[in-house]
N, C-alpha and C positions, 0 to 999 in steps of 0.2 A: 640254829638265827631265833634271837627271841624278839616277839612281834612289837610291830610300831603301831602305838595307839594315835598318836597325832602328828599333824600334819599343817605348817603354816601358809597361809595362804599362797606366797611364791614357792610351796614348794610342791604343791597339787598342780593340776590341770582335768581340764574336762574330759577327758577319759577317765577319769576315778571314780564315776559317779557309783558305782556299790560298794565301795569303802569309804567317798568321803558324801555320799549321801547328795541329790539333787542340788541344792542349796551349797556347799561347800566344795564340789567341784566349778558351780559354775562363778560361784566367786571368787577359785583359784585362778580360773579362766579366764576374766574378766581382768584382776592384778598382770595375769601376762600379756596381756592386750594393751596394758600401759593406762587404763580408765580408770577414774577415780574413784577407790572402795578403798574405804578405814580399811587397816591391816588388822589381821587376825590370825584365828587358827582351828582346825578343827578336828576334834574327838571322833576317830573311825564308826561307823557301825559296827564292827568288829569290837567295840569296848561294850556297845549296850548291850551286845547278844553273850558278851562274856559276863556283865553283869547282873543277866537274867541267869547264866549258868553257875555264879557263884552266889544263889541265894539272895539276890538282890542285894548286893555288894560289889561297890566300885574296883575294879583291880588297881590293886596296889602300884603297878608300875603305870599307870595312870596320873595316880598320884604325886608318885614321886618325881614326873617328867611334868608336871605343871608348874611349879615355878619356873622353870627353864623360859618357857612359851610366854611365862606373864613376861618374864624381865625382858625379852627380845620386842613383848609388845609393848615394854616401857620404851627400849632405845627408839622404836622404831615412831613414836606419838611424841616424845620426849616428857612425859608425864610420867608419875607412879603409881600403883595400884595402892590406896589408902594412902595417899603422901596428904595431907591436910593443905602443901603449899600450892600443889598443882596438883590434882589428884586425876587418872585415870579409870573411867567408868566404861565399862561394858557391859553388853549385849550378850544376851544365851537365850540363843534359840536349835530348835531341830532340824533336819532335813531329812530325807528318806533319799533313800536311791529313785523312789516312784512319786512325784509328789503329789502331796495329803493337804492340800492347805486348808488351814487351820485348825487340823485333826490332833497338831499336838503343841505342849508348850513353849513358850515366848517368855521372857526375864528381861527385862531392860533397867535402863541404868543401875544396874548392879555396882557396890562399890561405897555405896553413900553410908553415912553413917552421921552422928551427931556433928562428930569435930568435923568430916570434911564436908560434909554440906556447907559450913562455915567456910572452908578454904577454897571450894566450889565458886559461892556469891563472891568470892572477895577477888578472885583471879581473874573472872568474867564480867568482874563490876555490875552484877545484874543478881538480887538478893531473891529477887523473887524468880525469875526461873530457875536458880539452887534449890529453892523450897517448891516450886512444885515438880521437879525430877524427883526427891526426895519422895514428897504424898506419893505421884505414882510408882515410887519401886517399892512403897511400901505394901499398894494396896495390890501391885503384882505379883510381890513376893510369895504377901499374907496369901493369897489367894492359889496359887500355882504352887507353891514350895509346902506351903506352911496348913494346908488344907482349909485355910479359912475361907468359910462357905462367900460369894463374890454378892451376895446380894446385901449382905452386913454395911461390908463397905460402899457401897453407891446407895443404897437407901441414905444412909448417914451424909454421902456428899449430896443429894437432894434437898436432905433436909437443912441442912448447914446454910447451901445455897437460897430458899427459899427465906430461912432466917437474913440472912445479909441483903439479899433483894437484888441476885443476881440469874442471870440466865446461863452462860457462858462459863466454862472451866475460867479461861484466858482472864477473866472481871476479876478472879478473887485474889484479892489481896495479900502482902506477905502475911500479916497477920494473921489471918485466916486461914493461908496454907499452914502456918505453924500453929493453931489450932490442931487444923485438922490429922496434920502427924502427928501430936500429943491423940487425938485421939481413936486414930486407927492403930496406935500401937496398943491402945488401952482393951483394943475389939480383940487383935493378936490376943494376949494375955488372956481376956476370959474367957478364948477358944482353947486355946490350946495348954494354957499354966503356965506358957513360956516367956521368957523375955522376947524381944525382935534380936533379932543376930547382930551385934556390931563389929564385930569382924571380918571383912572383906573375904577372905578365904576361909570362913567359914561358909560364908555368902556364895561363893561363886563354887563350892563343892555340892552346897545342898542345890544350887539350880542345876547343875551336871548332873545330878542324878535324877531331879523333878522332869527333865528331859527324857532321860532315859524311860522313865519308868512311864510315861505320856506315850511312847509306843504302843501298851496295851493296857490303855485307859477303855472307857464303850465305847465312845466316837470313836477314834482310831480306829480299832474293834473292826466296828459294823461299816464304818466306808469301806476298808479290807475288801470283808466279805462282800460288801455291794459294788465294788471294782476288781473283784479278781484279783485282789494283788494278793502275793504271798505274806506268811504271818511270821514270815523267817528270815525278814532282810535287817529287822533293826531301822533304829535311827539313828545319825552323824550327831552330834552338837557341834556348832559352830560360834564360836567366845571371838569375839568384835568391838571393835574400839567404838565407844559409841561418839556419833556426831548429831546434831542437838538444832530438831527443827522448834523449839518451843523456847530462842531465846526473844524474841519479837519478830515485829514485823518484817524484817528483813529475811527473815527463816519459814522453814515450814516444809511441810511435809505431802505425798503424796504416793500415788500407781498409777501405772500406766499400761495399757496394752498397746504395741507396734500396729495393729487392726484390731478391727473393731470388732469383737469375741461376739457379739450376737449375730452380726448380716455378714462379716467378712473383708468389709469395706475397708479400701484401703487407707486410713486416716487413722490420725491416733486416738486415743476411747481411753477418759480418766478422769481425776478428780483427784483435787489437793486440794491441802487446808495451807493457810498461814499461820503461824507462831502454833504448832503443833507438832505432836511424837507419833508415830506410826498406829498406834491402835486408839485412837482417836478418827482417823480416814474407814478402819476398817471396821469399829463397834458402835458406828451411828452413834453416837455421844453426841458429835456435834454433825451438820448437815455439810458436805464439803462442797467444792466450785470444781465447775468443770473443765479438767484440762486446758482447752482452749484460752480461757480465763489469762492463762499464765505469760500468753502474750501481752496483755497489759501488764501485768503484775510483775512481772519478772521476764521482758522480755529477751535480755542477754541469754538469762538461764534454758528460754523455752526452744531462744537457737541449738544451744548446746545440745539438750536433748531431742531436738530433731537429729542429729549429725550423730549423737549416740546410738539411740534409734536404730538409724541405717546401717550401722557398725552390727550392731547385736542381729536384727534379722540377718545381713549379709553373709556374717562369721556363724548364724548358726542354720541359718536357711529354712527360720518356723517363726512363725509370730512368736513373740515374747512379751512373758509379765514380767513389768519390774518394777522395784519398788526404790523411791529414792528419798535423798530427806536435803534439806539446805540449809546452809547454816551461816548464817551471816550472810548469805548474799555467794557462797562456795557451795559449788555439786556436787552429792557424791552420793555413788548407788550403790545399792543395799542388799540387791536381788536379783538376776532375771533367770527365770524358767520356763519353759514352751506354758504357752497359756493356754486354759480352760475354755473353749468353746463349742457354739450350740452345732449340732448339726449341717446345718444348712450355712453355716460358718467355714466347717472344718472342711466341707468339699470346696468350697468357693476358694480360700483361700491355695488349699494344694494345687488346682486347677490352675488358679493368676498366677502362682511361684512357678507352675512349669513357661505360662507366657512370660514370666520375667526373665526367665533364664534360671532362678536361682533354683530348680531339681530338675529332677528327671520327670519323664510319666512314670518310671518305676518306683522311683520314690513320692510321687503323688498317691500312685495306689496304694501303699505300703502307709500311708501318715491315714487315712480315711480310715474309721473301724467300721466293718461292718454293721453294728448297731446306730453309727451315723443314718444309714439309708434307713434303716427300720424304721427310724426315729420319724425321718421328712417324706414318709407314704402314709402316714395315719394323721388323721385330727391329733393335736394337740390342744393341752392346756395350756393357756399364756403364759407366761411366768411372770407378768404382773397382776396376776389374779392371786389375790388374797384368800384361799382356802378355808373353809371349814371341814375337813377330814375329820371323819365319826366313825373308822373303821377299815382296817386294812386285811387284803386278804391276796393270794398267790396273783402276781402277774401274766394270766394267762394267754391273753391276746392281746399285741400291743394298739395303740391310740388312745380316744375317750370319746365321752358322749353323751350326753345328757338327757335325758328324758323323765317324763310321770310316772312311779313304781305301780307296777299291773304285776300279777301272782300268778297267773294263768297264761298257760298260750294261747290258748281259744281268744280270752278275753283283750293280750298284746294284738293278737289281728285284728280283732274288733278296732279296738281304741288306736291302733296307728292309722287306721283311716283318716281321724282329724287330729291326731294327738303324735309330738316323739315319745317313744315307749321303754324306757327297762325293764329288762324279764327279771324278775326277780326270783327265786326257785330255791328247793335245798337243792337238786340236781338237775339235767335235762337229758330227755331219751330221745331217741331219732322219731317219738309221738310227736315233741314240741317241734320241729322243725319249723313250721309253718310261725309259731311265734318267735323261737330264735329271728328268722329271715324278715319279721314284721318290727322286729325290734331294732332302736339304736346300736344297746347295747345289752349285755347280761351278765348278773350279777350271782354266785350259786354259796350256798353254803357249806359243798360238799363238794368232794372231790378235785382232782389235783391239776397239773397242766398241761397231760394227754386225756384230761376223763373227755368225754363228748361235747361238752358246752366247749370247753374247752379247744379243739380240734375241729368242731367246724364252724365257733368263731372265727378261728383262726383264719381256715380257706376261705371265708367268704370277707377277711377282711374290717371286722367287724369286731368294737373291744370286749375281752373279758375279763373277770374275774372273779376266780373261785377260791372253794375252800376259806371261807368266810367265818370263822366260825365263832364270833365274835355277835353277829348278828344272828337273831334267834324269829324265828316268822311262828305267827297266828295267820292261821288260812283262813280261818271261819271271822277273827275280827280283821281279816284283811291291815296286819299293820305286819312290819317289825320293829323290834327294840335293839340297841345296842350300847350300855352305858347309861347316860342319861337320858338318849335322844329316843323319840316315838317317832317314826316314820310311817304314815296313812299311804294306801293305792290312794295315786294321784299327785303326790307330792314329788316334787322333784328333787332329784340327787342328779350326781354325776360319778361316772364312773374312770378311772384310769389305768388300763391293761395293761400300758407299761412297766406301773410303779405297784398299784396293785391298792391304790387309796378308792375310798368310798368318800363323797363329799356330799354333803349339803348343801341341794338349791345347783344352778346352773353354772356352770361354770363359762368363762370366756374361756373361748375357740380359736387353733388357729388351723385351715382348711393344709389339704396336703396338695403337693402339686412336685414334680422334677423339676428342678430348675437348669436353666441348657448348661450350666457344669458339672450336674451329676451327669446331665445326658452323655458330659463328652468322657467325664470320668471312665462312665460305664463302657462308651467304645474305646478306649483305650484296654481295659480289661477284656473286652471280647478280643484282641489282637493278642491278647495274653495267654491266656486261659486255652489248655486242654480240654478241660470238664465239660462236656457240655449240659445245659440246664432246661430242666424240665418244668412244666406245673402239673397240682394235682388240682382239677376239676372234674367238675361231674355236671356243668350244665352250657350252653355256650358264652351267656353273660357273663364268667369266670375264662372259659377259655380264652376267649376276646380282649379280657382285664390281661391275662398271662401274655398272650402273644404282642399287646400292647406296652409288656413291662420287659420285652425280648424274648420270651419261653422260647425253646426250642421244638418242641412237641408238649402233649402230655404225656406222663410219665404212670400216672394214675388217674381212671375214673372209675369212680366208687358207685355200679348199677344202682347198690341197695339204697342213696341218698335221691336217686332218679324213685324212689318205692315213697318217699316221706312225704309228699306232698299231701296235704288234707284229702285232695278227691279222692287219690290213689289209696290211703291204708286201708282200708273198708275192701280193697279190692283185694288186696294182698293177703290180708286176716283169711278173706275167702280162700283164697289161693292155698294157704297155711292149715285152714284147718278143712280140705275138701275131703271126705270122703271114698270117691267115688271118682272113677278117669272123667266122670260127662263133668260133675261139678268141677273138675279141677282143670279141664279144658275152658270149659265156661269162663274162668276166672284168666284162665292165660291167654283168652280168646280179647281179651277186655286191655289186657297190657300189651299185648303187642304193638299197635298201632300209636299209644306213646312212645314205646323204645323205640321206633322207627323214628319218631319225629326226635325224640331227643340224641340219638346219635347222628342224626341229619346236622342240626345244630352245633353238634360239636366239630364234625369232618368240616363243614365248613368255614367252621372259625378258625380250623387249624387246618386248613390245603395245603398239602405239600409239605407238611410236618407230620412225623410220627404221632399216632397218637393208641395208647396202650389204655386198653378197655379191660378193666375186670371184672371177671360174671361173679352172681348174686354172692355176697358171703356175710351172711345177717346174722348173729346169734339171733333163732328167731324169738327168743319172747321179746325183744324188742318191740314187734312190732305186733306182738297180742294183748291183749286187755290186762290188768295187773289182776293175777291171783287172788289176791287176799279181796283188792275192790272186789270183785265178780262173785266173793261170796258172801261180802257185805251184804250186795246188791240182791243175794238168793233169799238170803235171810228176811230181808227189807219187803219183800213182796209175797213173802210165805203169808204176810199179813196183810197184803191190799187186794182188791177185787181185783185180780187179772190174769188170770189162768194161761191167757195167752203168751205174753211178756215173760210170765216164771217160768213158764215150759220152756219157750226162746232162752233164758238166761240160765238152765239148769243144763240144756243141751250145750251151749256154749261153754259154761262151766265144765262139764265133763270132756270135752277138747280140748278144752286150754290145761287141764290137768293129766291128760294124756301125754300135752306134748311139753310140760315142762321137764327140766334139766337141773341136775344137783350143780353142774357146772357148767352151764350152756357156752361159754369163750369155749372152751374144750369140747364142745357135743358136736350138735347138730348142724353142723356149718361147712363153707364153702365149698370144698371137693365131691367130701362127704353126700351133701345136700342135691349138688347137681347127678350124683351115680344113682341114690335112692329114689329120687325123685326125679330124672332124666325128661324130663317135659318143660323143665323151669331153664336149663340149660340151651335146650331147644329152641326155647321159644327167642333167648335170649340171641343166639347166632344166627337165628335166622331176621332177628330185627336189626345187628349189624348189619348185615350183607344186603341185607333190600338196601339198609342207606347205602351203603357204598355203592352198591349196583347203580344207582340213583342219579349219585353223582356221577359217578365213572358215564353215564351213557351224556352228561352235561358238559363232558372234556375237562370235570376238575379231578387233581392227582390227589388221592386217598390211599393214606397208608396204615393200613388200622393192622393192631396187635392185638391180640387175644390173651388174656394172662387168665391162666387156671389158677383158683387159690388152695393155702391151706393143705399142701403136697405133702406129705408123709413119707408115701412109697412112688416109686418110678411104675410102677403095676399100677396106681390111681391114674399119672398120670396116663400112659398108654391105652387105660381102656376109656379114659373120656375121648382124647387125643383123636382118634380113629373115630368116632360118632360125631364128633363135631366138624371135623375136616370136612367128612361127608356133607354134612350138610352145608357147609358154607361153600363149595364145591358146586352143590346141586344150586341155588340156589345163583352164584355167578353164570353157572354154565344157563340157566336158563332166563336171563338176564341179557347173556350175549357178547358179556363184557370178561375180561382176563385183568386181575388184581392179586398183584402178590400180598400177601398178609405173611403174619408169623404167629405160629404159638407158645407160647412158654409160660412159665409159671410163676409162682411169688414163694420167695424163701423166705419162710417165719418161722419153723418149728427146727429144732436141734439137729434131726432125725435128717430132716430134707439136707440139712448142710455138710452132714456128714456122709451122706450119701449120694454127692452130687453131682461124679462121674456117671450113678447112673442115670441120674435125671437127668442130665443133658444128654444120655442118648436120644430121649423123646424130644426136650424145649430147645427152642430153638434163641430166647432170651432168659435171663433169671432177672428179676427184681425181688431185691431183699425189703422185704415188711419189717422194719426194727422195731417200728412198736412190737409187736405181737413177737416175735424175735429174743426181744429183750424179755420178755413178760414170760414163755416157755424159757429161757435160758436162765433164769434168777429164779424162774416160781416163785414170782411175783403176782401177783394181781395187781394193774396199774394204778386202777383208783384206791380201792383198798390200802395201798403200799404208800399212797401220796397224802391219804387222810389220816393213815396210824401210824408208822411208825417211817417214814422216809425219812421226815423233819430229823427226828433223833439222829437217825445214823448219820444224819449230814454234821449236827454240830458234834457230835461223840470222834466222827475222824471215821467213823466207821468205810463212808463211802465218803470219796471224796470229793464227787459228784451225782447231781439228779440222771441215772443211767440211762432214762425218759427223756432228758434235756440234750445230753450230750454223751455220744456214744462210746460204750464200755469197752475199749479199745482190748483190751487183754483177755476178754473174756467172747462178747459176743465180737466183738472186731476178729479175733480170729478165726472163728466159726464163719466169716464170711468170708476173709482169706482163706479159708482152706475151700472152702466153696468154687469160691471165686478158679484157682488151680486145677482142683478137681474137676472143672466144665472144661476149661481149656484145652486139658489135655485130649477130652474126648470132640472135643467140640473147639477149636482155635478159634473159629468165625463168632464164638458165641456172644452176644451184647449180654453186659453188667449194670445192671445200672441203681439205685435206693430209691425207695416211697414213701419213705417211713416221716413222723415229724424231725428224724434227725438230718434229713435232707434240706432243711434251709439254718440247721447250723453250724456257725464257721469253725469250730474247732472241726465237728466231726467232718465236713466237708475235707477239711486239708489232709483227715486220714484218708478218708474214700480217694481223694486224687494220690495218695500216697499207693496204694496198694491198686489203683488202678484198676477204678471202674472207670465205666464208658460216659452215663450221667449221673447227676441227683436230678432228685424232682420232689418241690417243694410246693405253696400253696400261692398263688399270683403273686400275693403281696413279698411275697419272700424271693422272688427271681431274682428282683437285684441286688442283692443281699447276696443271693451264692452265686451270683455274676462275678460277684468282688470277693467274695471269699475263694473264689475257685483261682482264681487271678492272683489272689495274695499267695495262695498255696503255690503255684507252679512257681515264682519268685521264690520261696523261702527256698525250694527244690533248685532252684537254678543257683541260689545262696551257698 
């Protein structure tokens, strides 16, 4: 059976989007509804894909079928293509299965030449209109099909308007339009060394090929990558009889949305122009009028539009984006599609349509993208603000922030007492945490989406832009340069963590809040989802915030983050560098009361809900002074008269050298630290259960879960569990309280996943640390991979997506599934969750739901996103 490449509008329908593209399918659907759609036909997306398969050659079958469909179009319009007495003109438009507004090409008024334009002038009795169409056609065809730079036409048009003293295109006289036509043809000849084509059939074939080609133009490719649209869909081509909004003041053109796409309000939203064609509205060449003015200009047409928008919204059960033209007082519809909208509008429209009976709660949940919730939970840059973007990095943590530039964490903390600051650095370390806390946002020139800066900023709900390599920092001069810009300490900048923009000056912001519609939508999500949602939180403030966003417990409390406060870092260094039990005990005694208060805050915030506390798991070098810096300090002191300080620095250097590791991420950390220096974990267990006991005696319900990190063998877990259980039981017994608790482990090494049945003999729960599990499965150093080669891997198609952002289902995912199955065989009631960065990624959440996890845990600000994504995963499974 031969492939069919062309369908007339009357032969298609709305279910054929993959073949006819969104525009073609909707034109067919509106035709079937009996709405006023100019006739036409669609060349399928398969035609586009085959065009590229054939080495950018239009399939012969399309060329053979075209004359038949042009003839049908002539019959439907009673006009002739190329007929100088009663000419048929057509538009040639793109139309992908997934809407890509403005990304591909369009040609209007096709079919005109030096003879046909005279016939058009005669049959319409409007010479100015005919030559205006011809001028537009040469300009558009020259740009789109012949590749003439657009500015050559627009610059010349502006020059001629200045010469004749007019501001607007409609004021150009017939003689001036004829002059422009001649000039434009001359521009085409100079740029292409060919005459402008006079044959309408040649024009049509050239236009079809140009639309096919535009599927691979740079802006279309970038748009697809930014919006996750596959590159193998292709675009359809829609050939449609032209209707004209530029025949005079009884004509016009416009674009409208059936609801306000910014707010979601149920009112018509759009604009129109009298005596104009479609590109006049969208190009900005003329200032259009608000759609409400049509009540005065075209009252009958306006009422007709109200009826049609009601029909289309009820038919599609969604907000529509409609293009229309009025030709001599008659309305025509040129397009309808699901309208693009802001996050806030998407949520309001979905909830309102449930209340209006147009869609179900389940449909509403599937209508709202999780990223919509992400956008409304962080400060956003007002879309009306004209930003001066000076650099672009990785969008590491969403939201936007403005502040003065500082280059040092200590200074950030100090300056933040009086100013809003943006911390700008090569990268951040745990020792910079106070600067991160004090700052409005973080900008780094190194690091990836899961670097320290990114993870910490996301957890705090602060915007962060990482890996902005175009920025060069001069720390001595306290400036950074990028291109022609030099930004000094104290200068104002804005960062947009949602798209990676770095902006000069202070941008206008919109503050975040959960609307009533968002709360309603999430309540519906909670009714449907089976996957629980917890939060990653390391302090009481974050825990309270997470609970307010609907978290059902804490899935990960990173205790090492508690040690990063400026007043605690010296004590931790004292502990790490201690060489006697007395020194060690002295440091631990200082930390114990701090830890007790930390845990009391978190348990109180999550009263009645489970709290999973991970025992200390830092690569120790993160808490120590830098080795290179110490060497430089010692060298400097050699020439100074300060023997005491020199002696102390030499001693510190010796200890740091002894502690240094070739690969600290795989070195002395996690459970290894607890086994070799047991006093550290013993202190933490005393602190945890002292806090539990105090609150339990107050009658509060506390549900503690202690997680032991970086287990590779079950013997490690057994060794630690026995000792730690004894401490917990002893503290609770002394307090005279009986509290149930669990001890489990973090599965973050491939060996642990492969031997999960053995580990489950000891563990009462598994929590998958997918950051390290991904790192150790791939053998990638996370920050190095994202900074050095991961981007190239994605560009080359070696990886389809960043495995640190969305779970690698075929590799890491299989390890997780194997571990779950093995663990459940040994311990059927084993609770399994995930607490890595993937816990807030909607695509990963769908996978976690499918393989039977009990919960995901993510940063507080991603809890609503996870709630929605978990509901969507359940609905997809039901389907």
